[in-house]
C-alpha positions in Angstrom: 0.0 0.0 0.0 1.3 3.4 -0.9 0.1 6.4 1.2 0.6 10.0 0.1 0.4 12.6 2.8 0.1 16.3 2.2 2.4 16.8 5.2 4.1 14.4 7.7 6.4 14.6 10.7 9.5 12.8 9.6 12.4 12.8 12.1 12.2 16.2 13.7 10.7 18.2 10.8 7.4 18.6 9.1 7.8 17.7 5.4 5.5 18.2 2.5 4.3 15.6 -0.1 5.5 12.5 1.7 5.0 9.0 0.3 4.9 6.1 2.8 5.0 2.5 1.6 3.4 -0.1 3.9 4.1 -3.8 3.5 1.6 -6.7 3.9 2.9 -7.2 7.4 1.6 -3.8 8.5 5.1 -2.3 8.8 6.5 0.8 7.0 8.8 -0.2 4.1 9.9 3.2 3.0 9.4 6.9 3.5 10.2 9.4 0.8 9.1 12.2 -1.5 5.9 11.8 -3.5 6.0 12.0 -7.3 3.9 14.2 -9.5 1.8 11.1 -10.4 0.8 10.8 -6.7 -0.9 14.2 -6.7 -4.5 12.9 -7.1 -4.1 10.4 -4.1 -3.0 12.9 -1.5 -4.4 12.5 2.0 -4.8 16.1 3.4 -3.6 17.1 6.8 -0.5 16.3 8.9 0.5 12.6 9.4 2.3 11.8 12.7 3.3 8.5 14.2 0.6 7.1 16.5 1.3 7.6 20.2 1.9 4.5 22.3 -0.1 4.4 25.6 2.4 2.6 27.8 0.3 2.3 31.0 -3.4 1.4 31.1 -5.8 -0.2 33.7 -8.7 -0.5 31.3 -11.4 -1.3 33.9 -10.7 1.9 35.8 -12.3 3.9 32.9 -15.7 3.0 34.3 -14.9 4.7 37.6 -13.2 7.8 36.2 -14.7 10.9 37.9 -16.5 8.9 40.6 -14.0 9.3 43.4 -14.0 13.1 43.5 -15.9 13.6 46.8 -14.2 14.7 50.0 -13.8 12.1 52.7 -13.9 12.7 56.5 -10.1 13.0 56.7 -7.2 13.7 54.3 -7.8 12.2 50.9 -4.9 10.6 49.0 -3.9 7.8 46.6 -4.6 5.4 49.4 -8.2 6.5 50.0 -8.8 6.4 46.2 -7.4 2.9 46.2 -10.0 1.8 48.7 -12.7 3.1 46.3 -11.1 1.2 43.5 -11.1 -2.1 45.5 -14.8 -1.7 46.1 -15.5 -1.2 42.4 -13.4 -4.3 41.4 -15.6 -6.5 43.5 -18.5 -6.2 41.0 -16.6 -6.8 37.7 -17.3 -9.8 35.5 -15.4 -10.9 32.4 -18.1 -9.4 30.2 -17.8 -6.1 32.0 -14.1 -6.1 31.6 -14.4 -6.8 27.9 -17.0 -4.1 27.3 -15.2 -1.5 29.3 -11.9 -2.4 27.7 -13.3 -2.1 24.1 -14.8 1.3 24.9 -11.6 2.8 26.5 -9.5 1.4 23.6 -11.9 3.0 21.1 -11.5 6.3 23.0 -7.7 5.9 22.8 -7.8 5.5 19.1 -10.0 8.5 18.5 -7.6 10.5 20.7 -4.5 9.4 18.7 -3.2 6.5 20.7 -2.5 3.5 18.4 -1.1 1.0 20.9 -1.4 0.2 24.6 0.3 -1.6 27.3 -2.4 -3.1 29.5 -1.1 -3.6 33.0 -3.7 -6.2 34.1 -3.9 -7.3 37.7 -7.5 -8.4 38.1 -7.3 -12.2 37.6 -9.7 -14.1 39.7 -13.4 -14.5 40.6 -14.9 -12.1 43.2 -14.3 -14.7 46.0 -10.6 -15.0 45.0 -10.8 -18.4 43.4 -9.5 -19.0 39.9 -11.9 -19.1 36.9 -12.3 -22.5 35.2 -10.1 -20.9 32.5 -7.5 -19.2 34.6 -6.7 -16.6 32.0 -10.4 -15.6 31.5 -10.0 -12.0 32.5 -6.7 -11.6 30.6 -8.5 -12.9 27.5 -11.3 -10.4 28.1 -9.0 -7.4 27.8 -7.3 -9.1 24.8 -10.7 -9.5 23.2 -11.4 -5.9 23.9 -8.2 -4.8 22.0 -9.1 -7.0 19.0 -12.6 -5.6 18.9 -11.3 -2.0 19.0 -8.4 -2.7 16.6 -5.7 -1.2 18.8 -2.2 -2.8 19.1 -1.9 -4.3 22.6 0.9 -5.5 24.8 -0.9 -7.5 27.5 1.0 -7.4 30.8 -0.4 -9.9 33.4 0.6 -8.6 36.8 2.2 -10.6 39.6 0.8 -9.6 43.0 1.8 -11.6 46.1 2.0 -9.4 49.2 0.2 -6.5 50.9 3.2 -4.4 51.7 7.0 -4.4 52.1 8.4 -7.1 54.3 6.0 -9.7 53.1 2.9 -8.2 54.7 -0.2 -10.4 54.1 -2.6 -9.3 51.4 -5.8 -7.7 52.3 -9.2 -9.3 51.7 -9.9 -6.5 49.1 -6.8 -7.7 47.1 -8.0 -11.3 46.7 -8.7 -11.1 43.0 -5.1 -10.1 42.3 -3.0 -12.8 43.9 -0.9 -15.5 42.2 1.7 -17.9 43.5 4.8 -17.8 41.3 4.3 -21.0 39.5 0.7 -20.2 38.6 1.7 -16.8 37.4 4.3 -18.2 35.1 1.8 -20.7 33.8 -0.6 -17.8 33.1 2.2 -16.0 31.2 3.1 -19.0 29.1 -0.6 -19.7 28.2 -1.0 -16.1 27.1 2.1 -16.2 25.0 0.7 -19.3 23.2 -2.5 -17.3 22.3 -0.9 -14.3 20.7 -1.9 -13.0 17.3 -1.0 -10.1 15.0 -0.9 -6.9 17.1 -1.6 -8.7 20.4 1.6 -9.6 22.3 2.5 -10.4 25.9 5.0 -9.2 28.5 4.8 -9.2 32.3 4.1 -6.7 35.0 5.5 -6.9 38.5 2.8 -4.9 40.3 5.2 -3.1 42.7 7.9 -3.8 45.2 5.1 -3.6 47.8 3.4 -6.6 46.1 6.3 -8.6 44.8 9.2 -9.6 47.2 12.6 -8.8 45.9 13.7 -12.5 46.2 10.9 -13.4 43.8 11.9 -10.9 41.1 15.0 -12.8 39.9 13.1 -16.1 39.7 10.2 -14.6 37.7 12.4 -12.5 35.4 14.7 -15.5 34.7 11.8 -17.7 33.8 10.2 -15.2 31.6 13.5 -14.4 29.8 13.7 -18.2 29.0 10.4 -17.9 27.1 11.1 -14.5 25.5 14.5 -12.9 26.0 13.2 -9.6 24.7 9.8 -9.6 26.5 8.9 -6.2 28.1 8.8 -6.0 31.9 6.8 -3.2 33.6 6.6 -2.3 37.3 4.9 0.4 39.4 7.6 2.1 41.5 8.0 5.1 43.8 4.6 6.5 42.9 3.8 7.8 46.4 6.1 9.4 49.0 4.7 7.0 51.6 5.8 4.1 49.5 9.4 5.4 49.6 9.3 5.8 53.4 7.8 2.3 53.9 10.5 0.8 51.6 13.2 2.6 53.6 11.8 1.3 56.9 11.6 -2.3 55.6 14.8 -2.5 53.6 17.0 0.5 54.2 16.7 1.3 50.5 14.5 3.5 48.4 12.3 1.6 45.9 14.2 2.5 42.7 17.5 2.1 44.4 16.4 -1.4 45.6 15.2 -2.3 42.2 18.4 -1.2 40.5 20.6 -3.0 43.0 19.0 -6.3 41.8 21.0 -6.0 38.6 17.9 -7.0 36.6 16.9 -3.7 35.1 17.8 -3.2 31.5 16.2 -1.8 28.3 13.3 -4.3 28.5 12.0 -2.5 31.6 9.4 0.3 32.0 9.4 1.9 35.4 5.9 3.4 35.8 5.7 6.7 37.7 9.1 6.7 39.5 7.8 10.0 40.8 9.9 10.1 44.0 13.4 9.5 42.8 16.7 11.1 43.6 19.5 12.0 41.2 21.5 8.8 41.6 18.4 6.7 40.8 17.5 8.9 37.8 21.0 8.4 36.3 20.8 4.7 37.2 17.6 4.3 35.2 19.2 6.2 32.2 22.3 4.0 32.3 20.2 0.8 32.3 18.3 2.0 29.2 14.9 1.6 30.9 11.9 3.7 30.1 10.1 5.8 32.6 6.3 5.6 32.2 4.8 9.0 33.0 1.0 9.4 33.6 0.7 13.1 34.5 -3.1 13.3 34.5 -3.5 10.3 36.8 -0.5 11.3 38.9 -2.1 14.8 39.3 -5.5 13.4 40.0 -4.1 11.1 42.8 -1.8 13.8 44.2 1.3 11.6 43.6 3.8 14.4 43.0 5.9 15.7 40.1 8.6 14.0 38.1 11.9 15.7 37.1 11.5 15.0 33.3 14.0 17.8 32.4 16.7 16.0 34.4 15.9 12.6 32.9 16.0 14.0 29.4 19.2 15.8 30.0 20.7 12.6 31.3 19.8 10.8 28.1 16.9 8.9 29.7 13.8 7.6 27.9 10.2 8.3 28.7 6.7 7.6 27.4 3.2 8.4 28.5 0.2 6.5 29.7 -3.4 7.3 30.6 -3.4 4.9 33.5 -6.7 5.4 35.4 -8.2 7.2 32.3 -9.4 10.4 34.0 -8.1 11.8 30.7 -7.6 10.0 27.4 -5.6 12.5 25.4 -1.8 12.2 24.7 -1.6 16.0 24.3 -2.8 16.5 27.8 -0.2 14.1 29.2 2.6 15.8 27.4 1.4 19.3 28.2 1.0 18.5 31.9 4.4 16.9 32.1 5.9 20.1 30.8 3.6 22.5 32.7 4.4 20.8 36.0 8.0 21.6 35.3 7.2 25.2 34.4 5.4 25.7 37.6 8.2 24.0 39.5 11.2 25.7 37.8 9.3 29.0 37.2 10.4 29.2 33.5 9.2 28.1 30.1 10.2 25.4 27.6 11.9 23.3 30.3 12.5 20.0 28.5 14.8 20.9 25.6 17.8 19.7 23.6 19.7 20.5 20.5 17.6 18.5 18.1 14.8 21.0 17.8 13.7 24.3 19.4 10.1 23.2 19.2 8.9 21.9 22.6 5.8 20.1 21.2 7.8 18.3 18.6 10.5 17.3 21.0 8.0 15.9 23.6 5.9 14.1 21.0 8.8 12.4 19.3 10.5 11.4 22.5 7.3 9.9 23.9 6.6 8.0 20.7 10.1 6.5 20.8 10.1 5.7 24.5 6.6 4.3 24.3 7.6 2.0 21.3 10.5 0.7 23.4 8.3 0.1 26.4 5.9 -1.9 24.2 8.7 -4.0 22.7 8.3 -2.5 19.3 11.3 -2.2 17.0 11.0 1.6 16.3 8.8 4.6 16.9 8.0 7.2 14.3 7.5 7.3 10.6 10.5 5.3 9.5 11.3 2.1 7.6 10.8 -0.9 9.9 8.4 0.9 12.2 4.7 -0.2 12.6 2.4 1.6 10.2 0.5 3.2 13.2 -0.3 6.6 11.8 -2.5 9.5 12.9 -3.7 12.2 10.5 -4.5 15.6 12.0 -7.0 17.8 10.2 -5.0 20.9 9.6 -7.7 22.4 7.5 -9.6 23.3 10.7 -9.8 27.1 11.5 -7.8 26.5 14.7 -4.7 25.8 12.5 -5.1 29.0 10.5 -1.8 30.9 10.1 0.3 28.2 11.8 3.6 27.6 10.1 4.6 24.0 9.2 7.4 23.8 11.7 5.0 24.8 14.6 2.1 22.5 13.7 3.0 19.9 16.3 3.6 22.6 19.0 0.1 23.9 18.2 -1.3 20.4 18.4 0.2 19.7 21.8 0.0 23.1 23.5 -3.1 24.7 22.0 -5.3 21.6 21.5 -8.8 21.9 20.0 -11.5 19.3 19.6 -11.8 17.3 16.4 -8.2 17.5 15.3 -7.6 13.8 15.1 -9.3 12.8 11.9 -8.0 9.4 10.7 -6.1 6.7 12.6 -4.3 3.6 11.2 -3.0 0.7 13.1 -0.7 -1.8 11.3 -1.8 -0.6 7.9 -5.6 -0.8 8.7 -7.7 2.3 9.1 -9.6 2.1 12.4 -10.8 5.7 12.6 -11.9 7.7 9.5 -13.3 11.2 9.7 -13.2 11.1 13.5 -15.5 8.0 13.7 -14.4 4.5 14.8 -15.5 1.6 12.5 -17.3 -0.2 15.4 -18.3 2.9 17.4 -22.1 2.1 17.8 -21.7 -1.5 18.9 -18.9 -0.8 21.4 -20.7 2.2 22.9 -23.9 0.1 23.4 -22.0 -2.7 25.2 -20.3 -0.2 27.4 -23.6 1.5 28.4 -25.1 -1.9 29.2 -22.2 -2.9 31.4 -22.3 0.4 33.3 -26.0 0.0 33.9 -25.4 -3.4 35.4 -22.5 -2.3 37.5 -24.5 0.7 38.8 -27.4 -1.6 39.7 -25.0 -4.0 41.4 -23.5 -1.2 43.5 -26.8 0.4 44.5 
């Protein structure tokens, strides 16, 4: 397939009349200049690489906005977590599939073309295994297939309720796996992969996975797939850092780095509360930091020193996590704005490649996200996935914007309706702002929410 774009972001520059050849495998074969003969096939607008969403808990979309009431004491991540546990109790496999398909549809319409699904709800409401142990994992995989988004499924290991091997709480009963059962789940999911649907692992957190288990699990997984992605929540909350210090004498990221396991397969999600030594250790290891600024802001987690990570040569990507927002522009903008408020200056994340802040942030997040999802490349380049988003630059909101500032405008002055067309692996999933299965997915979501609302009444 030969695609001719009016404009496209190639490397760090917006180019005109760009021809992109896509192979039968859904990967980009070549990127070059269009010929005069191509003129009648031009796709108007600006083509950019689709954004990977490197951290998602799909089921949480159904509770977005429902935990915004003040409690009797100080509200925090931990009080929000209690509300999330209560919601989890009511979920069925059909609910998880319907919610997942809807949130993935929303991602595609927003310009995300791939997602890492950090999936930790595994068992029945009483904590017992389903007859098919991977039933809930298959539900979120089914959701991705229905929506047409590229998915890295990350079944999450969860074993303890806190540092030092604290017992799990009753509310965590749907999450728990013994090591052998978890590895069996991972192997079964690897056997059931298909095009665009791959598997890695998630280690829920150092609160939930003892350090002595990390090596055993990572070694076993590496034996199945030496390049398989590994994701972990780490240092999201200040209290988590204090608890880790009390239990181990180490900070969470420090403890993780000292295992010697962290390399370029790893994505450290949040890593909000890190010091300079930990930041440089992550960069040297080649790991990706997974930032979720809208969720981190919603939960009061803290702020991440992205400027320092970027200056150290570190990689980062973005995720919508709890899905209080599903918009890659908002994640990028908030990451930079947090720094502007903190440093009290503008255009904080910068380097020599481009003076355009939006272009820098977008390209870096695409590249880091691709790495975190185990994909070969990010961007519009030979060998990369043909995951492409076309922005409608004919809208009045783009009037007078120079080509070199188009991505800045997209990121920092966002307007509705800009994402017009979305392709995943050479297949159009969104055209003219509408998803190909929009009505059916929306109906199933509404039905699932009606049942959950009745069950929680």
